[in-house]
N, C-alpha and C positions, 0 to 999 in steps of 0.2 A: 330491608328498610334498617337503617341507622334508628337508632332511638335519643328523643331529642331529650337532654335531663338536665337541663341548667337552667337559667334565669339571665346566662349572658351565649346565647344559641347566636347570634346573630351579630357579634363582634369577642371574636377568639383573639387571643392570643399570636403574636407571632410562633410564641414555644409551644402552642396548643399540641399535645400526643395526635388529635384525631391528622393531622397533617399530613402524618407519617405512612396512615396503612385507609385512606378515603381517595377517590377520585373526584377533580375539582373541574370548573368551570369559571371562566372567566365574562363579567359579563360585558361587552364594548358595542357602542352605537354606528348603528349605519351612517355611512360609508367607511368609516376608520379601521371593524372589523376584519372588509374584506380587505382593505390595502396592507393592512399586515399578511394576512394571507398569502398575497398577490405578491407579496413583496419590495412593495413599495415603501412600507413603513418597518422599519427594521428595532426601531425604538419605541416601546412602549410606554409613557410616562405617569408615573402616579401621584400623589401625595401623601403616599405610604409604602413600607417594603414589602419586597415579595416573601412570604416565609421563606426562611430558609431552607426546610425540608419540601420545598416544591421545587426550586432550584436545578437544571438538567431534568427535570419529568413533566410527562407530556401534561397536558393541561386544554380542555376544551375549549373552543370559541362560540361563546355564545350572543351570538347578535339582537340586537333589539332596533325597534326603529328611533330615527334621532330627537333628540329632544333639547333639552335644556342644558347647559353645562354642569356636570358637578350631580345630579338629578338621576336618577336612580327610572328607569321606568319600567318597571316591576317591584310587586312585594317582597317582601320577605322567605316567603315557600311559595313556591309555584309548581301547580300537580299536570304531570298529565296522563293521570288517571283517574280524575273528576272530583269531587270538593270544591266547597267553598273558591278555594286559591288557581281554578281550572282558568279561571278569566284570563291570565298571562298568558297562560300557554300557547295563545294563537300567536302572541309577538314575538316569542323566542323562539330562535331557531339553532341549534346547532351547525353549523357549515364547516366548520373543520377543527384542527388543535394544531397546538404550538408548545413548543417548548424554550424555555427562558432562560440563557445560559450564565448571567448574569448579569450584577446590579451596576450602573455608576449610582452614583448620588453625586448633584446637583447645588452646591452649596452661594449659587453668584446666577445672576439675570445672564451673565457674559459667555460663560460656560455654555452652560442650557441654551440662550440663543445660538450656541456657537452650529449647537447639531441638531439645526432644523428642519433640515434636507432630510433627516433620519427618524427625527421623532412627529414631523409633520405642523407641529404645535406652531403655529402664526402666535406674534408677540402681539396684538391684539384680541386673539382667542381670551375664551374664559377658563380655559386651562392651561394660560403660560402665565410668566413671576408675575408678581404681581409687590410691587416695593410695600414695602410695609408690613408686610403683611405674610407674604410666602419667603418661610427662613430656611426650605432644603423640597428640592424635587428629586423622585426618584425617576431614574430612567434604568426599565425591564429588559434589557438587548435580546432581540427576537434570535435565534440557533435555526434549528431545524421546525419544520412546518407546512399542512397539509393541507388544501381545501376539500372537501368532501367531493365537490358534482367536481373537482380535474381529474379524479384517479380515470388513467387508463380502461377499457373494457376489457376486462378480465385477470386485473390486478386486482379488487375489493376481496376482502377474507373475509370472512364472517368473524364476527365482534370488531370491526373495525368501529363503525358506528356506536356506540354504545348505545343502550335499549334502556334510555334514564325514563324512570316515572315521579320522578321529585328531585326539583333544587331546593338546596336549602341555604338562603344566605349564610356565612359565617365569618368573613371582614369584605364589611365595602363591597367591590362588586367581586368578591369569588364566592362561588358557591358552591356545596358539595352536590353530588351526584346521587341520588339513592336510585335503588333499583326494586322493581314488584318481584320479580323472578329469584329464589335464591338460588338458584343452581348457576346464574348466575354472576362469579365472582364481579369485585370491582377492579383487581390485577386480569389485564389483559392475559399474561402467559398462564394465567389456571382456566378461565373460562372452556365450558364443557360444552362438548354438540352435544346440544338435547334430541332424540330423535320425534318427527313426527307423523304418526299413524294416519295415512291416507285410507279412505272410504276405497272399497271395490266397485269399477264399473264394470258395462255389461262387457268390457273387453275379458275380464276376469273368469267369463266361466266362459267353454265350449262350446262345443257341438252338442244338441240335443242326446240325450244319453246316456252323457260323457259326464265324469266328476270333473269338479270345480280345479284349481290350480291349491286350494288349500283342504282339499280331498273332501269337501261335501258338495253335497246336491243343494239346489232349491228348486223352486216350483218352473220359474224364467228360464230354467237350463232341462227339466223336462225329465227329470232323476222324480227320487225319494222328499216328501218335504219335513220341514224340522219344523219339529215341536218341543217346545220347552225344553232345547238346548240335545233334544235325540233325534233320532233316524228313524222315521217311521214309514216302511214301506208304504208303497202307495197302493191304495186299493185296486184290485180288478175290478171291470165292471163283472155281473151278473148274464148268461146269456142265457134266451128265454126258446 
């Protein structure tokens, strides 16, 4: 996991070096997160710019419940592995990912409202243009995107859905994804396959008196017994 070591951990600048080498997710309320991944919402509007380093890169879509416009549903840190931050984990769901290709800068109401069919922000919405208050809005144009549950059977590859252990807010609705297992790189192309050892079952052993597949015997198989890691001959009963 990444170490948090500065006082501005939740309000990073657009040129923060961390944007280059970490993975990130974007908090979006229901139902807009789904509309984006379904292709209905092709522009995501924000009051702030997308960090340049994230343009053209995969960003996870973190869906939260519907709430008040402009107010996050979760705290600055969300934990999936215990701790006081775990309370918000149940309301944050990673439902897919997208890539933002380019940014549109809206500097007037007319231009912004002309794209209503693409960003789906209605005139009376809390996210809409407010005269006397709004100076500029940013449109993050959606390129590629995918909803995890819509993947065709057999097309899912290991590592498609990041095994997130913690979310840390870095800028407004952008969260850094942190991983508990150090073997899992934040770079999908560098993920390692981790072998999971399975416990032997009854099918592992062959017929009575024959060796098991691993070269040892055990009591159930009817051969020699194993004691302290060494093979011990089975005692023969004395006949009288």
